[in-house]
Structures are given as structure tokens and as C-alpha cells.
PAVEXPA-172919 format. One line per 8 residues: number of its first residue (from 1); for each residue x, y, z negated of C-alpha. Coordinates in Angstrom, 1 decimal, padded with zeros to 4 digits. Example, Ala and Ser with C-alpha at 12.3 -4.5 7.8 and 13.67 -1.06 7.14 Angstrom:
1 = 012.3/-004.5/-007.8 ~ 013.7/-001.1/-007.1;
END
This chain:
1 = -025.1/020.4/-009.7 ~ -023.5/017.0/-009.7 ~ -020.5/015.8/-011.8 ~ -019.3/012.7/-013.5 ~ -020.5/011.6/-016.9 ~ -019.2/008.7/-019.0 ~ -022.0/007.2/-021.1 ~ -021.4/006.9/-024.8;
9 = -024.9/006.2/-026.3 ~ -028.5/005.9/-025.1 ~ -031.8/006.5/-026.9 ~ -035.1/005.7/-025.3 ~ -037.5/008.6/-026.0 ~ -041.0/008.1/-027.2 ~ -043.2/007.2/-024.2 ~ -045.9/009.4/-025.6;
17 = -043.6/012.4/-025.7 ~ -043.9/015.3/-023.2 ~ -040.8/014.0/-021.3 ~ -042.4/010.6/-020.9 ~ -040.0/007.7/-021.7 ~ -036.8/009.5/-020.6 ~ -033.3/008.6/-021.8 ~ -031.3/010.9/-024.1;
25 = -027.7/010.5/-023.1 ~ -024.6/011.6/-025.0 ~ -021.8/011.7/-022.6 ~ -018.2/012.8/-022.3 ~ -017.8/014.7/-019.0 ~ -014.8/014.9/-016.7 ~ -013.9/018.2/-015.1 ~ -017.0/020.4/-015.6;
33 = -019.1/021.9/-012.7 ~ -018.0/025.3/-011.4 ~ -019.4/028.3/-013.3 ~ -020.1/026.3/-016.5 ~ -018.1/026.2/-019.7 ~ -017.6/022.4/-019.8 ~ -014.2/020.7/-019.9 ~ -012.9/017.2/-019.8;
41 = -013.6/015.5/-023.2 ~ -016.6/017.7/-024.1 ~ -019.5/015.7/-025.4 ~ -022.9/016.9/-024.1 ~ -026.5/016.0/-024.7 ~ -028.7/015.6/-021.6 ~ -032.4/014.9/-021.7 ~ -033.5/013.5/-018.4;
49 = -034.5/010.4/-016.5 ~ -031.8/008.1/-015.1 ~ -032.9/006.7/-011.8 ~ -031.5/005.8/-008.4 ~ -032.3/008.8/-006.1 ~ -035.3/007.9/-004.0 ~ -035.8/004.4/-005.4 ~ -038.0/003.0/-008.1;
57 = -036.2/001.4/-011.0 ~ -036.8/-001.7/-012.9 ~ -038.1/-000.3/-016.3 ~ -037.1/-003.5/-018.1 ~ -033.6/-003.5/-016.9 ~ -032.6/000.2/-017.4 ~ -032.3/000.1/-021.3 ~ -030.7/-003.3/-021.2;
65 = -028.0/-002.7/-018.7 ~ -027.1/000.7/-020.1 ~ -027.0/-000.3/-023.7 ~ -025.0/-003.5/-023.1 ~ -022.5/-001.8/-020.8 ~ -022.4/001.6/-022.3 ~ -018.7/001.8/-023.1 ~ -017.8/001.4/-019.4;
73 = -020.7/003.0/-017.6 ~ -019.9/006.0/-015.4 ~ -022.3/007.5/-013.1 ~ -023.3/010.6/-011.2 ~ -026.0/012.7/-012.8 ~ -028.0/015.4/-011.0 ~ -028.9/018.2/-013.3 ~ -031.4/020.6/-011.7;
81 = -031.4/023.0/-014.7 ~ -028.2/023.9/-016.6 ~ -030.3/024.6/-019.6 ~ -030.7/020.8/-020.0 ~ -027.1/020.5/-021.0 ~ -026.0/021.1/-024.6 ~ -022.4/020.9/-025.7 ~ -022.4/019.1/-029.1;
89 = -018.7/018.3/-029.6 ~ -015.4/017.3/-028.2 ~ -013.4/014.1/-028.2 ~ -009.7/013.4/-027.5 ~ -009.1/012.0/-024.0 ~ -006.2/009.5/-023.7 ~ -003.1/010.9/-022.0 ~ -003.2/008.4/-019.1;
97 = -006.9/009.3/-018.4 ~ -006.0/013.0/-018.4 ~ -003.0/012.4/-016.1 ~ -005.0/010.3/-013.5 ~ -007.9/012.7/-013.5 ~ -005.6/015.7/-013.0 ~ -003.8/013.8/-010.1 ~ -007.1/012.9/-008.4;
105 = -008.3/016.5/-008.8 ~ -005.1/017.8/-007.1 ~ -005.5/015.3/-004.2 ~ -009.2/016.3/-003.7 ~ -008.1/020.0/-003.7 ~ -005.6/019.2/-000.9 ~ -008.4/017.5/001.1 ~ -010.7/020.5/000.6;
113 = -008.0/022.9/001.7 ~ -007.0/021.0/004.8 ~ -010.4/019.7/006.1 ~ -011.4/021.8/009.2 ~ -014.9/022.8/010.3 ~ -018.1/024.2/008.8 ~ -018.7/020.9/007.0 ~ -015.2/020.8/005.6;
121 = -016.0/020.9/001.9 ~ -018.7/018.1/002.3 ~ -016.4/016.0/004.5 ~ -013.5/016.5/002.1 ~ -015.6/015.2/-000.8 ~ -017.0/012.4/001.4 ~ -013.4/011.3/002.3 ~ -012.4/011.6/-001.3;
129 = -015.2/009.3/-002.4 ~ -014.1/006.7/000.2 ~ -010.5/007.0/-001.0 ~ -011.1/007.2/-004.8 ~ -014.8/006.7/-005.5 ~ -017.7/008.9/-006.4 ~ -016.3/009.6/-009.8 ~ -013.4/011.5/-008.2;
137 = -015.5/013.3/-005.6 ~ -019.2/013.7/-006.5 ~ -021.5/014.0/-003.5 ~ -025.0/015.5/-003.2 ~ -027.7/013.0/-004.3 ~ -029.4/013.3/-000.9 ~ -026.2/012.2/001.0 ~ -025.6/009.3/-001.5;
145 = -029.2/008.2/-000.9 ~ -028.7/008.1/002.8 ~ -025.8/005.6/002.4 ~ -027.8/003.6/-000.2 ~ -030.8/003.2/002.2 ~ -028.5/002.2/005.0 ~ -026.9/-000.4/002.8 ~ -023.4/001.1/003.1;
153 = -023.1/002.7/-000.4 ~ -020.3/000.3/-001.2 ~ -017.9/002.2/001.0 ~ -018.3/005.2/-001.5 ~ -017.3/003.0/-004.4 ~ -013.7/001.8/-004.7 ~ -013.8/-002.0/-004.3 ~ -012.1/-004.9/-002.6;
161 = -012.2/-003.2/000.8 ~ -009.7/-000.5/-000.3 ~ -007.5/-002.9/-002.3 ~ -007.3/-005.3/000.7 ~ -006.4/-002.6/003.1 ~ -003.8/-001.2/000.7 ~ -002.2/-004.6/000.3 ~ -002.3/-005.1/004.1;
169 = -000.1/-001.9/004.5 ~ 002.7/-003.9/002.9 ~ 001.6/-007.4/004.1 ~ 001.6/-006.6/007.8 ~ 005.1/-005.2/008.2 ~ 006.5/-008.0/006.0 ~ 004.7/-010.6/008.1 ~ 005.9/-009.0/011.4;
177 = 009.5/-009.0/010.0 ~ 009.1/-012.7/009.1 ~ 007.8/-013.4/012.6 ~ 010.8/-011.6/014.1 ~ 013.3/-013.6/012.0 ~ 011.5/-016.8/013.0 ~ 011.7/-016.1/016.7 ~ 015.4/-015.1/016.4;
185 = 016.1/-018.4/014.7 ~ 017.2/-016.7/011.5 ~ 015.1/-018.9/009.2 ~ 015.5/-022.6/008.2 ~ 013.5/-025.2/010.0 ~ 011.2/-026.0/007.0 ~ 010.1/-022.3/007.1 ~ 008.7/-022.6/010.6;
193 = 005.5/-024.4/009.4 ~ 002.4/-022.3/008.9 ~ 001.9/-018.6/009.6 ~ 004.8/-016.2/008.8 ~ 004.6/-014.7/005.3 ~ 006.3/-011.6/003.9 ~ 009.3/-012.2/001.7 ~ 008.9/-012.0/-002.2;
201 = 010.3/-008.4/-002.2 ~ 007.5/-007.2/000.1 ~ 004.9/-009.1/-001.9 ~ 006.2/-007.5/-005.1 ~ 005.9/-004.0/-003.5 ~ 002.3/-004.8/-002.5 ~ 001.5/-005.8/-006.0 ~ 003.0/-002.7/-007.4;
209 = 001.1/-000.4/-005.0 ~ -002.1/-002.3/-005.7 ~ -001.7/-001.9/-009.5 ~ -000.8/001.8/-009.2 ~ -003.9/002.4/-007.0 ~ -006.2/000.5/-009.4 ~ -005.0/002.7/-012.3 ~ -005.2/005.9/-010.2;
217 = -008.8/005.3/-009.3 ~ -009.8/004.5/-012.8 ~ -010.4/000.7/-012.4 ~ -013.8/-000.8/-012.5 ~ -015.1/-004.4/-012.0 ~ -014.7/-004.5/-008.2 ~ -011.2/-002.9/-008.4 ~ -009.9/-005.3/-011.1;
225 = -011.5/-008.3/-009.4 ~ -009.7/-007.5/-006.1 ~ -006.5/-006.5/-007.9 ~ -006.4/-009.8/-009.9 ~ -007.0/-011.8/-006.7 ~ -004.3/-009.9/-004.8 ~ -001.7/-010.5/-007.6 ~ -002.5/-014.2/-007.9;
233 = -002.4/-014.7/-004.1 ~ 000.9/-012.8/-003.9 ~ 002.4/-014.9/-006.8 ~ 001.4/-018.1/-005.0 ~ 002.9/-017.0/-001.7 ~ 006.1/-015.8/-003.3 ~ 006.5/-019.0/-005.3 ~ 005.8/-021.2/-002.2;
241 = 008.8/-019.6/-000.5 ~ 011.1/-020.7/-003.3 ~ 012.6/-024.1/-002.3 ~ 012.9/-025.4/-005.9 ~ 009.2/-024.6/-006.6 ~ 007.8/-025.6/-003.2 ~ 009.4/-029.0/-003.2 ~ 007.8/-029.9/-006.5;
249 = 004.5/-028.0/-006.3 ~ 003.1/-027.3/-002.8 ~ 001.0/-024.3/-003.8 ~ -002.2/-023.6/-001.9 ~ -004.4/-020.6/-002.3 ~ -008.0/-021.5/-003.2 ~ -010.5/-018.6/-002.8 ~ -012.9/-020.0/-005.4;
257 = -010.2/-020.4/-007.9 ~ -009.2/-016.7/-007.4 ~ -012.8/-015.6/-007.9 ~ -013.2/-017.7/-011.0 ~ -009.9/-016.5/-012.6 ~ -010.8/-012.8/-011.8 ~ -014.3/-013.3/-013.4 ~ -012.8/-015.1/-016.5;
265 = -010.2/-012.3/-017.1 ~ -012.8/-009.5/-016.8 ~ -015.3/-011.3/-019.0 ~ -012.7/-012.2/-021.6 ~ -011.9/-008.6/-022.0 ~ -015.5/-007.4/-022.0 ~ -018.2/-010.1/-022.0 ~ -021.0/-007.5/-021.5;
273 = -019.6/-006.9/-018.0 ~ -021.8/-009.9/-016.9 ~ -024.8/-007.6/-017.2 ~ -023.3/-004.7/-015.3 ~ -024.8/-004.1/-011.9 ~ -021.3/-003.3/-010.5 ~ -019.9/-006.6/-011.7 ~ -022.8/-008.6/-010.3;
281 = -022.8/-006.8/-006.9 ~ -019.0/-007.2/-006.6 ~ -018.9/-010.9/-007.2 ~ -022.1/-011.6/-005.2 ~ -020.5/-009.9/-002.2 ~ -017.2/-011.7/-002.5 ~ -019.0/-015.1/-002.9 ~ -021.0/-014.2/000.2;
289 = -017.8/-013.6/002.1 ~ -016.2/-016.8/000.7 ~ -019.1/-019.3/001.2 ~ -021.7/-017.9/003.6 ~ -019.6/-016.0/006.1 ~ -017.4/-019.0/007.3 ~ -020.6/-021.1/007.9 ~ -022.4/-018.3/009.7;
297 = -019.3/-017.7/011.8 ~ -019.4/-021.4/012.8 ~ -022.9/-020.8/014.2 ~ -021.7/-017.7/016.1 ~ -018.8/-019.4/017.8 ~ -020.3/-018.6/021.2 ~ -019.7/-014.9/020.7 ~ -016.3/-013.2/021.0;
305 = -014.2/-014.0/018.0 ~ -014.1/-010.4/016.6 ~ -017.8/-009.9/017.0 ~ -018.7/-013.3/015.5 ~ -016.5/-012.7/012.4 ~ -017.9/-009.2/011.9 ~ -021.5/-010.3/012.2 ~ -020.8/-013.3/009.8;
313 = -019.1/-011.1/007.2 ~ -021.8/-008.4/007.3 ~ -024.6/-011.0/007.2 ~ -023.0/-013.1/004.4 ~ -022.5/-010.1/002.1 ~ -026.0/-008.7/002.7 ~ -027.7/-012.0/002.0 ~ -025.7/-012.4/-001.2;
321 = -026.5/-009.0/-002.7 ~ -030.2/-008.7/-001.8 ~ -031.5/-010.2/-005.1 ~ -029.1/-008.1/-007.2 ~ -030.4/-005.0/-005.5 ~ -034.0/-006.0/-006.0 ~ -033.4/-006.8/-009.7 ~ -031.5/-003.7/-010.7;
329 = -032.7/-001.0/-008.3 ~ -036.1/-002.2/-007.0 ~ -035.0/-001.5/-003.5 ~ -033.6/-003.7/-000.8 ~ -031.7/-002.4/002.2 ~ -032.4/-004.3/005.4 ~ -030.4/-002.0/007.6 ~ -027.2/-003.1/005.9;
337 = -026.8/-006.0/008.2 ~ -026.2/-003.6/011.1 ~ -025.0/-000.6/009.2 ~ -021.9/-002.3/007.9 ~ -020.8/-003.2/011.4 ~ -020.4/000.5/012.0 ~ -019.5/001.8/008.5 ~ -016.8/-000.7/007.5;
345 = -014.5/-000.2/010.5 ~ -014.8/003.6/010.2 ~ -014.2/003.4/006.5 ~ -011.1/001.3/007.0 ~ -009.7/003.9/009.5 ~ -010.6/006.7/007.2 ~ -008.9/005.0/004.3 ~ -005.6/004.6/006.2;
353 = -005.7/008.2/007.7 ~ -007.0/009.7/004.5 ~ -004.3/008.3/002.3 ~ -001.7/009.5/004.9 ~ -003.3/013.0/004.8 ~ -003.2/013.1/001.0 ~ 000.5/012.0/000.9 ~ 001.6/014.5/003.5;
361 = -000.6/017.3/002.2 ~ 001.0/017.1/-001.2 ~ 004.3/017.9/000.4 ~ 003.2/020.2/003.3 ~ -000.4/021.3/003.7 ~ -000.3/021.9/007.5 ~ 000.6/018.2/008.1 ~ -002.6/017.2/006.3;
369 = -004.6/019.6/008.5 ~ -003.4/017.9/011.7 ~ -004.5/014.4/010.5 ~ -007.8/015.8/009.0 ~ -008.9/016.9/012.5 ~ -009.2/013.2/013.3 ~ -010.7/012.4/009.9 ~ -013.4/015.1/010.4;
377 = -014.4/013.5/013.7 ~ -014.6/010.0/012.1 ~ -016.6/011.4/009.1 ~ -019.0/013.1/011.5 ~ -019.6/009.8/013.4 ~ -020.0/008.0/010.0 ~ -022.6/010.5/008.7 ~ -024.6/010.7/011.9;
385 = -024.7/006.9/012.4 ~ -025.6/006.3/008.7 ~ -028.4/009.0/008.8 ~ -029.8/007.6/012.0 ~ -030.0/004.0/010.7 ~ -031.3/005.1/007.3 ~ -034.3/006.9/008.9 ~ -035.3/003.8/011.0;
393 = -038.6/002.1/010.0 ~ -037.9/-000.6/007.5 ~ -034.4/000.4/006.7 ~ -035.1/-000.1/003.0 ~ -037.9/-001.9/001.4 ~ -039.3/-001.4/-002.1 ~ -039.2/-004.8/-003.9 ~ -038.8/-005.4/-007.6;
401 = -037.9/-008.7/-009.2 ~ -039.6/-009.1/-012.6 ~ -038.0/-012.5/-013.3 ~ -034.6/-014.0/-012.5 ~ -036.0/-017.3/-011.2 ~ -036.9/-016.1/-007.7 ~ -033.2/-015.0/-007.4 ~ -032.0/-018.5/-008.5;
409 = -034.3/-020.2/-005.9 ~ -033.2/-017.7/-003.3 ~ -029.5/-018.3/-003.8 ~ -030.1/-022.1/-003.7 ~ -032.1/-021.9/-000.5 ~ -029.6/-019.6/001.3 ~ -026.6/-021.7/000.2 ~ -028.3/-024.9/001.4;
417 = -029.4/-023.3/004.7 ~ -025.8/-022.0/005.4 ~ -024.4/-025.4/004.6 ~ -026.8/-027.2/006.9 ~ -026.4/-024.6/009.7 ~ -022.6/-024.9/009.5 ~ -022.7/-028.7/009.7 ~ -025.2/-028.6/012.6;
425 = -023.0/-026.1/014.6 ~ -019.9/-028.2/014.0 ~ -021.6/-031.4/015.0 ~ -022.9/-029.7/018.2 ~ -019.4/-028.5/019.1 ~ -018.0/-032.0/018.5 ~ -020.6/-033.5/020.8 ~ -019.8/-031.0/023.5;
433 = -016.2/-032.1/023.5 ~ -017.0/-035.8/024.0 ~ -016.3/-037.1/027.6;
END
């Protein structure tokens, strides 16, 4: 059985004991597994080994990362024997946590009732994890391991991808409306410079939806990082459209400033987040998109634009997260360079269709069934493609970093190589344009 546990304390067992250096975990569980008398807020004792399924774990990092980030750690634990669980007490759960957990449970129930086919229950949980994360819809460890070996596990964890798409739902109609007003001559001449932007009202709606979604999914470093960036970008765009502000302070959005402010806010609230694998993976990925991807795209200008940007984004992110994966998990996914080209577009489509199915299903279940026919097909393609790539030779490599210095040298070398390659490609293009 698989269900969510929120870590409260950790004790490293005696290495000479029969269980052999395992971790004793006291955890408050969410909704308990079917057939077991466990409820939200129950505190249980579990004696077992916490590892990534199918991957060796850095033994020096496990006690450090769990003990420093124990107040915010939430993971999926596979318990093969119910006798390993012992209820030792109960703690009060805040009302907002109970409300959001109940709402997520209701939405997941709608997905399970409306997903067609023999794989309906598994596909419903898989779609639920894409929409709301693994905490809301636990998946079998074997299925999670397939996505991990393929390097696409991030689509099962709510992150900047979901926040960006949700913000785009409001951004795109507002931008199209601004473009329509521009072409009809309904805007002043000074507003014709630059790409069309949504009006402040649409931006405020996007911020409100982003904040509500972040609270609904339970937050987390990737969610708050993307949410803070979206709020700051929306504020800058809204202020830039106000004449009194724009004339005195021409505001420009700087991606590195957004990243730095998001990191500062998260670390100010909880400094130990710096040692959290989720925090490190999230910011490594976004820095790969911000710094590496544009320079790789310059090298790939000979390809069609959509293909070059997709390859650059996937390569930039994977190059940035490789050392973090090796340090925390002892496993590096090499298939992620290609896997994300398939998984990310499918996940984006599933996010849009899945949220639509949830909204309609809460009002009228048959409407969700119609949309989930398309979702079931997309989920089938996603699972089959991920499983195929995960089984390819060399899809994941076991490599453990024992010191942070190789990671430091790696990041310096990759950044220097990307900078040189971008300059070389730009110079070559400039020479080709000379008469």
C-alpha cells in the first residue's frame, strides 16, 4: 500500500541491529489507506528503510537532508506489511489543511469515477498526480520508478510547469484582446511599442488563480518559487501599463532577479530549505532554462524554431539537474534529454484537459467522462512512451557524488561551455550575413 506521510522526526537505528541502519519515522498521515483504521492527523511509527525505489542512496545525505528539512518533508512510503505501522497518537490538523485535503480527495474521486477503460483507476491517479502532485494521488512505486529512470519524474510533482500553464490560461486571452484593440486602433500610440500585454485586471485574475492553485496543491518549494515569480512579473507588467509609473520608471522584467527574489523569500521563511532536494532541483532546473537554454538555442538556429527551442529547454534543464540527482539519489537519468520532449507536451495537454474535466465533473459527472476519453488516450501514450524509454540501455546510470566539489567544477565547466558556444554561434551567424 502507498499513502502520504508527513515527516515529524527521524531516528537512525543502530547499524548493528537486525534491521540494519534503518530509519524510525514518526509521521502524521493524510487520508489512510483503504481497509486500515488510519485517519488524517494520526501519528504512526514506521520502522523501515527510506530509499528511492530502484536506486542506491547516498548514505551520508539521507540523515542530513531529512533531519534538516523534517518539518516540511512529505513523501510516499511503500509499506509491504501493515504490521509495520503502529498508531501512537493523534495531532490536530489546521482547518485549511483539512479543507484542501478534502477538496483534493473529492476531485480525485471525480477523476476515478469518470476515467474509462480497464486502466481507469491507475490513469485517474496518474492524472491526479500530474494535476496536484503525488501527495494528492499516490502511485505504485514501480510506476513512479519508470518516470524517475526516464528523467520525467518532475511532471508528477507540482512545479513551475503547472503554474506557468495556469497563468497562461489568463495571459493568452488577455494578450489576444490587447492585440485586437491595437489592430482596431483603440489604444494610444505609446501603447503600440512591444508585444501586446493583458490589462491589469486580467493580470490580477491570473495572480489570484495562481495563488489559489498553490494553496490547493499544498505549496512546496517549486510551487512557491514559480508563484512568487509569476506575481512579481504580473506586478511589473501591470505597473508598466500605468502612465504615471511608466514615464518615471521604465520597468523591465529580469529573470535572474525573479529567481533571486523567490529564493530569498523561501530561505527567509525557512533557511533549511537550502538543503532540501526539491529546492535544489527546482532552482537548478529554472537556472538551466534561464542561462543554458537560450545559448543552446543559439547553436540550434538551423533547426525549425519549435524544435530548436524544445531541444534547448530539455537539454538545459537536464544538464543543470544532473549533479543534484547524483548527490541526493545516486542515480543520473540520461534519457531525460529525449524523454522530456515527449512527456512535457503531453503533460501540458493533460493539465489543461484534466483541470477542465475536474471542473465539469464536480458539476456534472457525464461531462467529465467525455473529456476523460481523450485524457485516457493521452495517458496511455505517456505511459507507453515513458516505459519504452526507461527500458532502453543506459537510460539511467548509477553514479554517486561523495563530495560537492565535482558538482562545483561541473557547473562552472557547463556554464563556460554554453557561454562560448552561444558566442561562437552568434559570430558565425553574423559572418554569414556579411556581403
